[in-house]
C-alpha positions as CSV (number, residue, x, y, z in Angstrom):
1,X,-0.1,0.0,0.1
2,X,3.0,2.5,0.3
3,X,4.1,2.0,-3.4
4,X,3.1,4.6,-6.0
5,X,1.9,1.9,-8.2
6,X,-1.7,0.7,-8.2
7,X,-2.4,-1.7,-5.3
8,X,-5.3,-3.5,-4.2
9,X,-7.5,-1.7,-1.7
10,X,-6.4,-2.7,2.1
11,X,-8.9,-2.6,5.1
12,X,-8.2,0.0,7.4
13,X,-9.8,2.2,10.2
14,X,-9.8,5.8,11.0
15,X,-7.8,6.5,14.5
16,X,-7.6,10.3,14.4
17,X,-8.0,13.2,11.7
18,X,-6.5,16.5,12.0
19,X,-7.3,19.7,9.6
20,X,-4.4,20.2,7.2
21,X,-6.0,23.1,5.3
22,X,-9.2,24.5,4.5
23,X,-10.1,21.5,2.1
24,X,-7.8,18.7,3.1
25,X,-7.3,16.3,6.3
26,X,-4.2,14.4,7.7
27,X,-5.4,11.0,8.9
28,X,-4.1,8.3,11.2
29,X,-5.2,5.2,9.9
30,X,-5.0,1.4,11.3
31,X,-4.2,-0.7,8.4
32,X,-4.2,-4.6,8.5
33,X,-1.3,-4.5,6.1
34,X,0.5,-1.7,7.2
35,X,-0.3,-1.0,10.7
36,X,-0.6,2.6,11.8
37,X,0.0,4.8,8.9
38,X,-0.4,8.8,8.4
39,X,-2.0,9.8,5.2
40,X,-3.0,13.2,3.5
41,X,-6.5,13.4,2.4
42,X,-6.3,16.0,-0.4
43,X,-9.8,17.6,-0.8
44,X,-11.5,15.5,1.7
45,X,-13.4,18.4,3.4
46,X,-15.0,19.8,0.1
47,X,-18.6,19.5,0.0
48,X,-18.9,17.2,-2.7
49,X,-15.6,15.0,-1.9
50,X,-16.4,11.4,-2.3
51,X,-14.0,10.9,0.8
52,X,-16.0,13.4,3.0
53,X,-18.8,10.9,4.1
54,X,-16.5,7.7,4.1
55,X,-13.6,8.9,6.4
56,X,-15.4,8.5,9.9
57,X,-14.2,6.6,12.9
58,X,-14.9,2.9,13.8
59,X,-15.9,2.2,10.4
60,X,-14.2,-0.4,8.2
61,X,-12.9,1.1,5.0
62,X,-10.9,-0.2,2.0
63,X,-8.2,2.4,1.2
64,X,-5.3,3.0,-1.2
65,X,-2.5,5.1,-0.1
66,X,1.2,5.6,-1.4
67,X,4.0,8.0,-1.3
68,X,4.2,11.3,-3.0
69,X,5.4,10.9,-6.5
70,X,8.4,13.3,-5.8
71,X,9.4,11.7,-2.2
72,X,9.6,7.9,-2.1
73,X,10.9,8.5,1.5
74,X,8.1,10.6,2.7
75,X,6.4,9.4,6.0
76,X,2.9,10.8,5.3
77,X,1.3,8.9,2.5
78,X,-1.1,10.1,-0.1
79,X,-4.6,8.9,0.2
80,X,-5.7,7.7,-3.4
81,X,-9.0,6.4,-2.6
82,X,-11.2,5.1,0.4
83,X,-14.7,3.4,0.3
84,X,-17.0,2.0,3.0
85,X,-16.5,-1.6,3.4
86,X,-19.7,-2.2,5.3
87,X,-20.1,-3.1,9.1
88,X,-21.6,-2.2,12.3
89,X,-23.8,1.1,12.8
90,X,-21.8,4.2,14.0
91,X,-21.2,4.0,17.7
92,X,-22.9,6.7,19.8
93,X,-23.3,7.9,23.5
94,X,-20.9,6.3,26.1
95,X,-19.9,3.5,23.4
96,X,-18.1,6.6,21.6
97,X,-15.7,7.0,24.9
98,X,-14.7,3.4,24.8
99,X,-14.0,3.5,20.9
100,X,-12.0,6.6,21.2
101,X,-10.1,5.0,24.2
102,X,-9.0,1.9,21.8
103,X,-8.0,4.5,19.1
104,X,-5.8,6.2,21.8
105,X,-4.1,3.4,22.8
106,X,-3.3,2.2,19.4
107,X,-2.2,5.7,18.4
108,X,0.3,6.0,21.4
109,X,1.5,2.4,21.7
110,X,1.8,1.2,17.9
111,X,5.0,2.5,15.9
112,X,4.1,3.4,12.4
113,X,4.5,1.0,9.6
114,X,4.6,-2.0,12.1
115,X,1.7,-4.3,10.8
116,X,-0.1,-6.4,13.3
117,X,-3.0,-8.4,11.4
118,X,-4.0,-10.4,14.5
119,X,-4.4,-7.0,16.4
120,X,-6.3,-5.4,13.6
121,X,-8.8,-8.4,13.5
122,X,-9.3,-8.0,17.3
123,X,-10.0,-4.3,17.0
124,X,-12.8,-5.0,14.3
125,X,-14.1,-7.8,16.4
126,X,-14.2,-5.7,19.7
127,X,-16.1,-2.7,18.3
128,X,-19.5,-4.3,18.1
129,X,-19.4,-5.1,21.8
130,X,-18.8,-1.4,22.7
131,X,-22.3,-0.6,21.2
132,X,-24.1,-3.5,23.2
133,X,-26.2,-2.2,26.0
134,X,-24.2,-4.4,28.5
135,X,-21.7,-3.0,30.5
136,X,-20.2,-6.3,31.6
137,X,-19.7,-7.3,28.0
138,X,-18.1,-4.0,27.0
139,X,-15.8,-4.0,30.0
140,X,-14.7,-7.5,29.2
141,X,-14.1,-6.8,25.4
142,X,-12.1,-3.8,26.5
143,X,-9.7,-5.7,28.9
144,X,-9.6,-8.5,26.0
145,X,-8.6,-6.0,23.7
146,X,-5.7,-4.5,26.1
147,X,-4.4,-7.9,26.5
148,X,-4.2,-8.7,23.0
149,X,-2.6,-5.4,22.3
150,X,0.1,-5.8,24.9
151,X,1.0,-9.2,23.7
152,X,1.2,-8.1,20.3
153,X,3.8,-5.2,21.0
154,X,5.8,-7.6,23.4
155,X,4.8,-6.1,26.6
156,X,2.9,-9.0,28.2
157,X,4.8,-11.7,29.8
158,X,3.8,-15.1,29.5
159,X,0.7,-15.9,31.7
160,X,1.3,-19.4,32.4
161,X,4.5,-19.2,34.5
162,X,6.3,-17.1,37.0
163,X,8.3,-14.4,35.1
164,X,11.4,-14.6,37.0
165,X,12.1,-18.2,37.4
166,X,9.9,-19.7,34.8
167,X,8.2,-22.0,37.1
168,X,4.8,-23.2,36.4
169,X,1.8,-21.5,38.1
170,X,-0.1,-23.5,40.9
171,X,-3.6,-23.6,39.9
172,X,-5.2,-22.5,43.2
173,X,-2.4,-20.0,44.4
174,X,-2.9,-16.3,43.7
175,X,-0.5,-14.2,41.4
176,X,-0.3,-10.7,40.3
177,X,0.9,-9.2,37.4
178,X,3.2,-6.2,38.0
179,X,4.6,-3.8,35.5
180,X,8.3,-4.1,36.4
181,X,8.3,-7.7,37.5
182,X,5.7,-9.7,35.5
183,X,3.9,-12.5,36.9
184,X,4.9,-12.8,40.7
185,X,3.3,-14.6,43.7
186,X,0.8,-12.7,45.4
187,X,1.3,-9.7,48.1
188,X,-1.3,-8.6,50.3
189,X,-3.2,-5.4,49.3
190,X,-2.6,-6.3,45.3
191,X,-4.9,-7.3,42.8
192,X,-4.6,-11.0,42.1
193,X,-5.9,-13.9,40.3
194,X,-5.4,-17.7,40.8
195,X,-2.6,-19.5,38.5
196,X,-5.4,-21.3,36.7
197,X,-7.1,-18.4,35.8
198,X,-3.9,-16.8,34.4
199,X,-3.3,-19.9,32.5
200,X,-6.5,-20.1,31.0
201,X,-6.1,-16.6,29.6
202,X,-2.7,-17.6,28.1
203,X,-4.4,-20.5,26.4
204,X,-7.1,-18.0,25.0
205,X,-4.3,-16.2,23.8
206,X,-2.6,-18.9,22.0
207,X,-5.4,-20.1,20.4
208,X,-6.3,-16.7,19.0
209,X,-9.8,-17.2,20.9
210,X,-11.0,-13.5,21.1
211,X,-14.3,-14.7,22.4
212,X,-13.1,-17.0,24.9
213,X,-10.8,-14.4,26.1
214,X,-13.6,-12.1,26.6
215,X,-15.6,-14.6,28.7
216,X,-12.5,-15.1,30.9
217,X,-12.1,-11.6,31.2
218,X,-15.7,-11.1,32.1
219,X,-15.2,-13.4,35.0
220,X,-12.4,-11.5,36.6
221,X,-13.0,-7.8,35.9
222,X,-11.9,-5.9,39.2
223,X,-8.7,-7.8,39.3
224,X,-8.0,-7.3,35.5
225,X,-9.0,-3.6,35.3
226,X,-6.7,-2.6,38.2
227,X,-3.7,-4.9,36.6
228,X,-4.0,-3.7,33.0
229,X,-4.6,-0.1,34.0
230,X,-1.2,-0.2,35.8
231,X,0.7,-2.2,33.2
232,X,-0.4,0.2,30.2
233,X,0.3,3.6,32.6
234,X,3.7,2.2,33.3
235,X,4.3,1.6,29.4
236,X,2.9,4.6,28.2
237,X,4.8,6.8,30.7
238,X,1.7,9.0,31.6
239,X,-0.5,8.9,34.7
240,X,-4.0,8.9,32.8
241,X,-5.1,9.0,29.2
242,X,-6.9,11.8,27.7
243,X,-9.9,9.8,26.9
244,X,-10.1,8.5,30.2
245,X,-10.1,12.3,31.8
246,X,-12.9,13.1,29.4
247,X,-14.9,10.3,30.6
248,X,-14.5,10.9,34.2
249,X,-15.5,14.6,33.6
250,X,-18.6,13.6,31.6
251,X,-19.5,11.1,34.5
252,X,-19.2,13.7,37.2
253,X,-21.3,16.2,35.1
254,X,-23.8,13.7,34.6
255,X,-23.8,12.7,38.3
256,X,-24.0,16.2,39.5
257,X,-27.2,17.2,41.1
258,X,-29.5,19.8,39.3
259,X,-29.7,23.1,40.7
260,X,-32.8,24.4,42.1
261,X,-34.5,26.8,39.8
262,X,-36.6,29.5,40.9
263,X,-38.2,30.1,37.5
264,X,-38.9,27.5,34.3
265,X,-35.7,25.9,33.3
266,X,-34.2,27.0,30.1
267,X,-34.2,24.9,27.1
268,X,-30.7,24.1,26.0
């Protein structure tokens, strides 16, 4: 997809978009063939552009992009074509926050032009769960994706053995996953899972069984949420993601009591 010669359209998702000029956009795409790539979509903001209604987040696209004719070393590719490849309805409401959270993880953790087809497939399979009216399903899908992401980029240790010693896990003994040490025996006050649960997660990963991984995550959500959040923040090098800050602010706004009004409320 990076050659100037005509290529077959490749599946991709829009992760982020920036204004480039009055009529054009810069897009970060997650491509199955090339991983995260940055493309210039010339004229995409024009009212009658065929690209304008297509370049939306969380929609599977088929895109063709290549380097500019005069610069074969350019890091920003030129988007030659993009078309909707079908799929799920647009995310809305709180599901948008979850979707943008996934996109932010990919933007911050994936190197450019480093393909991860298994991660791409996991992303595509996770999006439908975000729009489900089931918080447990959504949270389990997010945790499963985080696990797949960490494994794909080499930041997840083997989950069926103690990291330092390589010894097998005892099925009933508790273990915790610590960012700086890997999988270690449980210490009081830390989130932990029994060895059998860690081993089951590893087996689901090895088999590429995302649905099974989601079921296992649903059975251990509190411990996994705490553990994976700590692991991600450790490798991101930042205390909190921007998407999470926005989610917290929105939740506080919704939970705040409405002020007593002395007159009729104003329509927003």
